[in-house]
N, C-alpha and C positions, 0 to 999 in steps of 0.2 A: 753424282747425286747422293752418294753415301753421306756426305756432310750435311745435306739437306734433311736426310732421314734422322740423323742424330739430332739436328736442330729441332725437327718436328717433335721428336720424342721429349726433348727437354722442355719445349713449350707446353706440350700436353700434360707433362708431369708437374707443371707449375714451379719449375726450378727457378732459382734466382739467376737471371741472365745478364746481370750488369757486367760482370767480368768477361763473360763470353762475348757480349756484344762490343766490348771495347777492344777485342782482339784485332790485330792489324790484318789478319789473313781472312777476315770475313768478306766474301765477295759481294758486289752490288746485288746479284741475284739472291743470295742468301738473306740479305737485309730486307729486300722486298718480300721474300717468302715469309719471313717472320711477321711482317706487317699483315700479309694476307691471312695467315693462320690466326692471328689475333683478331682480325676483323670478322672472320667467319665464326670464330668462337663467340664473339660479342653478339653477333646477329642471332645465334642460336640460344645463348644463355643469358644475354642481357648485361654482360660485364666483360671487361678486358682480361686477358691473361697477363699482359704486360703492365707494369706500373708506369706512372708518369715519367719517372727518371729513366726507365728502360726505353720507353718510347722516344724520349729526348735523345738518348744515346744512339739509337738506331737511325734517327733522322737528322736532327740538327747538331748532335754532339759528336760528329765525326767530320773529318776534313779530307774529302776525296780529291784525287787528282782530276784533271779535266776529263780524261777518258773514263774514269770511274763514274764521275757525275753524269756523263752522257749515257753510259750503260744503265745506271740506276734510273735515270729519267725515262729511258725507253721501256724498261720493265714496268715502271709505274704507268706508262701509257697503255700497256697491255691490260693492267689491272683496271684502269679507269674506263677503257673501252668495254671490258666485260661488265663492269658495273652499270654503265649506260645501257648496254644491251639487255641486261637483266630488267631494268626499269621499262625499257621499250617493249620487251617481251610480255611483261605484266600488263601494260596498257593494250597491247595487241590482243592478248587473251581476253581482257574485259570487253573490248569492243566486239570481238568475235562471238562471245557468249551472249551479249545483248542482242546481236543480230539473229542468233539462233532462237532466242526467246520471242522476238518479234515475229519471225516466220512461223514459229510453233503456234502462235495465236491464229494466224491466217489458216494454217493447216487444220487446226482443230475446228475452226468455223466451217471449213469445207466438209470435214468428216461428219459433223453434226447435222449439216443441212445439205447433204450431197444431192438429194433428189431435186431440190430447188436450185442449188448453186452450180452443179456440174455442167448444166446446159449453157450457162452464161459465163463460164470461166474465162473464155478468151476475151470477153468484153470487160472483165473485172480485173482481179489481181494478176492473172496470167496473160494480160494483153500483150506483154512483150515476148511471149513464147509463141512462135508461129506454128501453124498447123504442120508445116513441113518438118520442123524440129521435133515435134511430138511423134510424127509418123516415123521419122528416122530412128528415134529412140526406141520405139516399140518394135519396129522390124528388126532392129539389132538384138533385141532381148526376147523375142518370141520365135516360135518355130512349130513345125509339126513333126512328131516322131515318125521316122520313115517306116518302120515295121508296122506300126499301128495304122498309118495311112494306107500302106499296101493292103493290109487286112480289110480295112473298112471300104476302100474302093472296090475290092474284090466282092465283098459281101453285097454292097448296094448295086453292083452291076448284074447280080443274079436275079432271076424272076422272083416275085413275091412268094410263090408257093414253095420255092426252094429255100428262101430265107426263113419261112415259117418252120420248115422241117429242121433246118440247122439250129433254130432257136430252141427247139425241143431237145436237140442233142447237147447244146451248151447255152444255158440261160444267160450267160454273160458275154455272148458272142458279139453283141453290139458295143461293148466297152472294153473287152480284153481279147487280145490276139493269141494268148498262150496256148489254149486248148488246140486250136487248129494248127498252130506252129508245131506243136508236139506231134500231131497226127501226120503232118507233112514230113517231119524229120524221120519218123518211123517208116513211112512209106518209101522214102528215098533210100533208106538203108536196107530195108527188108524185101523190097519187090524183086522178084526173079532171083532170089538167093536161097540156096539150101543151107549155107553155113556162113557165119559171121567171122571175120578176122578178129584177132585179139584187140587191135586198135579200134575196130568198130564197136566191139562189146564195151570197151572202156569209154568210148564216146557216149554210148547210151547210159551207162552207169553215171558218168559225170553229169549228164543232163538231168537224170532223175534226182541226183543228189543236190543239184542246184535249186530244185523246187522244194527240197526238204529242209535245207539248213541255211540260215542267214546269220552270219557273224554279227551283223548290226543288231539283231534281236537280242543276242546275248549281251551286247554292249548297253543296250537300252535298259535291260534288266540289271545292269551293273553286276553281272555274275561272272565268275571264273569257270563255272561248270560247263562242259561241252554240251550237255543235254539241253541246256537252256537256249541254245541257238536253233533248235528244231521247232518247226511249225506243223502240228499234227493235221491241220485242215488244209495243208498244201496238196497240190495235185500235179502229177505228170500224166498227160493224156487222161485216161480213166482210172489211173492208179493213185490212190491217196497215200499219204505218209502213214496214216493210222493203219491202213490195210497192210502196208509193208511191215510195220512193227508187229502187227498181229501174226503175220506169216512167220516172221523170224523168232518170235517168242513162243510160238506153238500154242498160244492161248486164244480161246474164242470168247472168253467172258468180257463183258463191258467194263472198262476201267476208266477212271478220270485221267486227264492228260498227265498229271504228275506221276501217277502210278505206272502208266505206260513207259514214260521216260526213265523212271528209276529202274524199272525192270530191264530195259534195254541197256542202261548204263551198267547194271550188275552183270549181264551176260557178256558185255565187252570186257569188263574188268576180269571176269573169270578166265577169259581167253588171253588176257594180258595185252589187249590192243585198245586203241581209241574207238569211240563209237563210229567214227568215219571209217576206220579200217574194217570194223566188224560189218557195217552196213554194205560197204562196197564189195567185200568178199562174198557176202550172202547174195547180193544182187547178181554178181558174175555167175555164181552157181545156179541161180534161178533162171538166168538167161539160157543156160544149157539144159534146163529141165522144165520148159514149158511157158516161161514168161513171154508174152506177146505172140504166142503161137496157140497154146492150149488155154492159157489164162490171160485175161485182159487183152484180148485180141484187138488190134487197132481197127479203125473204121474200115479201111480198105479190105480187110479180111472178113468183115461181118456182113452176113446176108439178113441180119435181123431188122425188125422195124420198131422194137420196143425201146422206150426211154423211160426215165423216172417220171416224166410229165405226160406221157401218152405215146401213141404210136405215130411214126412218121409215114407219109404217103409213099415215099420211095425208101428202099432199104439203105442201110448205112453205107454200103459200098458204092451204090449209085450216087448218093449224096456227096460222098467224099470225092469221087472222080469228077463230078461236075464242078466241085469247089477247086480241085487241083487244076483242072483245065482253065478255069477262069483266072486263077492265080497266076498262071504262066502268061496269060494275055496281059494282065495288069503289070507284071514285071517288065514285059517288053515295052509297054506303054511308057513306064517311068524311065526305063533305060534310054529310050528315045529322047525324052525330055532332058535327061542329064547329059547325054552325049551332045545334044544341040545347044547346051548351056541355057536352055529355057528355064530350067530349075537347077539349083545347086544343093548339094548335100555335103555334110561333113560330120565328123565324130566329135562329140563334146563329152565332158565329164559332168555328171550331176549326182547329187547326193540322194541315196535311197536307204532308209533305215540306218542312218549314220555311217554309210559306206559310199565311197565313190564308185560309180559304175560308168562304163562307156556306152553312149547312146548315139546311134546314127540319126541325124535329123535332116529335114529339108529346111533350108534357111528362110527366115522371115523376109529378108530383102528380096530374094528371088521369087517368093510367093507373091509379094505385093506388086512386083513389076510384071509378073507373068500375064500374058494376054489370053491364055487358054480359057475358053468359056465352059468351065466345068465347075461342079458344085463345090469341091473342096477349096478351090481358088476364091470363088465368090464368098464363101463363108469365112474364109480367113480375113479377107478385106473388110467384111462387115464387122467382124470381131475387133479389128484394129480401130474402126470408127467408134465402137462402144467404149474402148479403153482410152480414147484420146483425153478425156477430162482428167483421169488419174495421172496419165503421163505428163500433161501440162502442169498439174499441181506439183508433181515431183521436180520437174525441171525448173519451175519457179523457185522452189525452195533451194535447189542445188545452185542455181545462178546467183541467188542472193546470199547464201551462206558459205558456199565453196568449202565444205568441211575437209575434203581431202587436202586441198591446198593449205588450209590453216594448220592442219595436223602436221603435214610434211614440213611446213615452215617452222613450227615449234620444235620439231625433231632436229631440224638443221641448226637452230640456235643452240640446242642442247649439245650437238656435236662440237660446235665452236667452243662452248664452255668446257667440254671434256679436254680439248686441246690445251686450254689454259690450265686446267687441272693438272695436266702432265708437267707443265712448266714449273708450277709451284707446289707440286707434290701434295695436293689436297683436293678433295672432291668439291668443285665449284659448280657442279651441274645439278645438285640436289634440288634447288629451287625450280629449275626447268622441269624436273620430273614432276613436281607438284603442279606446274602449269599444264603439262601434258595429261596428267591424271584427271585434272579438273575438266579439261576439254573433252576427254574421252567419255566422261560421265554425261556431259551435256549432249554429245552425239548419240550416246546410248539411249537417252530419253527421247531424243528426236527420232531415232530409228524405231522406237516402240510405237510412236504415232504413225510413222511412215509405213510400218508393216501392215497397218490397217488398210492401206491402199491395196495391198495384195489381197486382203479379204474382200474388199469392195470389188476389185477386178474379177475375182473368182465368182462372186455373187452375181455380177452382171452377166457373165458367160453362162453360168449354170441355171439361171432363171429364164434364159432364152432357150426354150425347149426345142426350137426348130433346128438347132445346130447338130449336125451329125459328125462334123469334124472340128472338135474344139481344139483350139491351139494350146500349146504349153508355153510357159514363160519362166525365165529365171526368177525364182521367188525372191532372190536378193536384189533384183534390179531396182526395186523401190526403196532401198536402204543404202546407207553409206558404209563401205568396208574400209576401215582405217588401216587394216593390215595389207591392203592391196599393194603389191610391189611395183606396179606400173609407174614409170617415171612421170612426174608432173612438175610444172614450173612452180617454184615457191614464190611467196610474196616478196615485194621489193625490199622489205626490212631485212630479210635473210640474205639476199644477194648483196645488199649494201654492206652488211657486217662481214660477209665472206671476203669481200674486196679489202675491207679495212684490216681484217686479221691477216690476210695474205701478205699485205705490205709489212706488217709487224713481224710476221713469221719469217719472211724473207730476210729481214734485218737480223733476227735472232740466230738464224742459221749461219750467219757470217761470223758469229762470235767464236 
């Protein structure tokens, strides 16, 4: 290929090629390469590199042997095939973009008139989408978070007077499980123990720190400063991040968030450690000196009745032990369902504050087929029914536009052009990049409208006040992810050109 590179440089430098092209040692491949370089230059700049006499010399002005002519024509076949593929790719792109625009109009009509239109969607544009298809799509993309479900079932199994007392202890108890999880965590570590091991202390410190610092918050702020990942209104049990920083700074004065964080940063810098190192060291020391024994005692150690919102009827310890006992019953209930395969659970990755976190879920498919006559099962099924119009609309758009297939097809055509580029030592895939970029922009606009289905679905669920067990769903399920690595079948145009290029490539390898 060295001779091709020399030839390419001479072409790009606009040198006179007449004498070079008349050389007897120029191979058929080199001749076709010169033509390809000239053609691409003309396509970009509107004029040839080669003169008319030079074009004549490289094509009609030489007298090849039979074998040379055969090879020359085969390389021309590759060029012609790529040229035809480029035109077909362009038409394929145009048709695909027109299809997106047509479906965009239907989608926009649905979004603008959803109250009137969503009830009749199966009888109108989405008539080819069966109820079963929509249910399968939704159950695949929705679920209940296990820890939250465990918490809520426990709460609603308790008598109302106990629930009312617990609500005084934690005003967010009906929507967030963290407070009671932290109390259970402390109980199971501290009960019947006079001293904690180093590992147990570290586990408490790690748990507290996980409530204080979120790397995703720092990323959202686009900051490189460690202090910007801390949330001062965060809590572990009854211990707030702000109280922790007050303790460590030795200051009782009220300061704004930035002043508090700057002061902690300064203290850590003075010790030559990170804020994390500073905080964790101080927490370990505090655990040896009264944390969760003399200060911020967990519920199971408290005989008090007072809360910020009023007094409870039972003291804190009684309330916690009733909670803990009911929690164990709930765990046994769910374990029985999981062991019998009545329900299924798994761990998924989901994004929170621009960070991936592992979440244990109860799968939608198992919830929908479950025959248990319990509230969370019935509520899940009712929510699926509410979401059917949105699912049908999305599937209608997906079936008619097949964006992932189109995108993968264009990428496959680009790969074929890249192979041709290698043969002729020049980028012949640039035009395909333009096609792919154009299609990505169209899908981006389509996704913008489709993302409103997520808002619509959320609105449907949260305006229905009777739900105690609201499902979660993959927020990206109503959009198209072109970066998805899952293998899909490409359109016929790509498979056809793969076969044609394979034939020509098999021939070229024999040379």
